[in-house]
C-alpha angles and dihedrals in degrees: 000000000000117000103241124199115191124192119200134167116274120259099038118141125257088246089055095050091045091051090054094045092048094047092050094047089050090053091048089054097042102043109021095043099234123152118270092237096054101093119153113161137153121191118202121195114215134193113245093254091050097055100065116181109169107272096335111119103164128083107323140166131202120193138182128198123196113193142150116282123258109068110131120247091246091059090052092049090048088051092053093050094044092051098050092045093050096044088049088057097039125046089000105247115161111244091236088062097059119092118190128183129178127199122189129210141169136269095260089058094074133080114167096179146339094034090278125132094230095191092052109055117186 
């Protein structure tokens, strides 16, 4: 159930973007222990000059996850490793060209629908 924002270079195919989204979702389920049906992802396409990643100028991806606090460090490390391994295989992004950040928040910081904080019932 993390909210995942994925930034890729503009002009990538639907299959490329879907491969990234699917691999990231699989890693979320496998390593962070979220339910399979909790998928919240946004993919942004950026012009080359708008996706700055130090000196890297080849294919690259930056992603940010926002999730409730409490996942252990080992789970996060496993997530990072699983993502770069998977994206190296499909769609073929070098591990050094994948940037991942995670921010954590609290139960009250989520409303999935109807203007209700579902994790904080009255």
